RODO-2510 file (C-alpha; in nm, 4 decimals, decimal comma):
residues 61
     n   res          X          Y          Z
     1     m    -0,0028     0,0155    -0,0052
     2     a     0,1309     0,2853    -0,0852
     3     i     0,1517     0,6340     0,1549
     4     c     0,0839     0,9413    -0,0221
     5     d     0,3665     1,1794     0,0309
     6     f     0,2043     1,5468    -0,0065
     7     k     0,5679     1,6761    -0,0328
     8     n     0,5233     1,6616    -0,4143
     9     f     0,1795     1,8727    -0,3879
    10     d     0,2469     2,1889    -0,4712
    11     l    -0,0823     2,3354    -0,3027
    12     a    -0,0095     2,7241    -0,2799
    13     g     0,0328     2,6978    -0,6873
    14     k    -0,2726     2,4831    -0,6908
    15     a    -0,4625     2,7751    -0,4716
    16     k    -0,3215     3,0404    -0,7019
    17     n    -0,4246     2,8639    -1,0290
    18     h    -0,7975     2,8137    -0,8919
    19     q    -0,7539     3,2208    -0,8016
    20     n    -0,7020     3,2941    -1,1969
    21     i    -0,9127     3,0619    -1,3305
    22     a    -1,1708     3,2239    -1,0740
    23     d    -1,1115     3,5857    -1,1964
    24     k    -1,1301     3,5012    -1,5823
    25     l    -1,4861     3,3361    -1,4643
    26     w    -1,6236     3,6410    -1,2843
    27     l    -1,5214     3,8695    -1,5702
    28     v    -1,6529     3,6298    -1,8300
    29     r    -1,9794     3,6634    -1,5571
    30     e    -1,9858     4,0371    -1,5361
    31     k    -1,9820     4,0300    -1,9454
    32     y    -2,3156     3,7890    -1,9251
    33     v    -2,4928     4,0322    -1,6832
    34     s    -2,3425     4,3395    -1,9303
    35     l    -2,5051     4,1519    -2,2305
    36     l    -2,8353     4,1152    -2,0833
    37     t    -2,8681     4,4673    -1,9875
    38     d    -2,8298     4,5401    -2,3330
    39     l    -3,0471     4,3362    -2,4598
    40     n    -3,3235     4,5863    -2,5901
    41     r    -3,0604     4,7979    -2,7776
    42     l    -2,8672     4,5098    -2,9358
    43     s    -2,9733     4,3279    -3,2547
    44     i    -3,0301     3,9487    -3,2978
    45     n    -2,7429     3,9193    -3,4520
    46     d    -2,5393     4,1015    -3,2125
    47     i    -2,6154     3,9363    -2,9148
    48     t    -2,6932     3,5809    -3,0685
    49     n    -2,2560     3,6475    -3,1797
    50     e    -2,1551     3,8112    -2,8186
    51     n    -2,3121     3,4683    -2,6687
    52     a    -2,0820     3,2543    -2,8966
    53     t    -1,8108     3,4594    -2,8014
    54     l    -1,8908     3,3871    -2,4689
    55     i    -1,9439     3,0296    -2,4865
    56     h    -1,6032     3,0170    -2,6219
    57     e    -1,4381     3,2206    -2,3939
    58     t    -1,5879     3,0159    -2,0614
    59     h    -1,4603     2,7078    -2,2545
    60     y    -1,1194     2,8173    -2,2611
    61     i    -1,0907     2,9326    -1,9433
***
């Protein structure tokens, strides 16, 4: 039975990585909120394009 060696885990690095991703996802969330507030002034085509962009951005993150 192998004993887990916690000295080999970079917990601080993992935490920093999670924080970076959370920051990026927060920005995408804010872009969605902005899109929702602009629905009355945008065309269907603009809304669709912005939504597709945000989907791809989220997938990339």
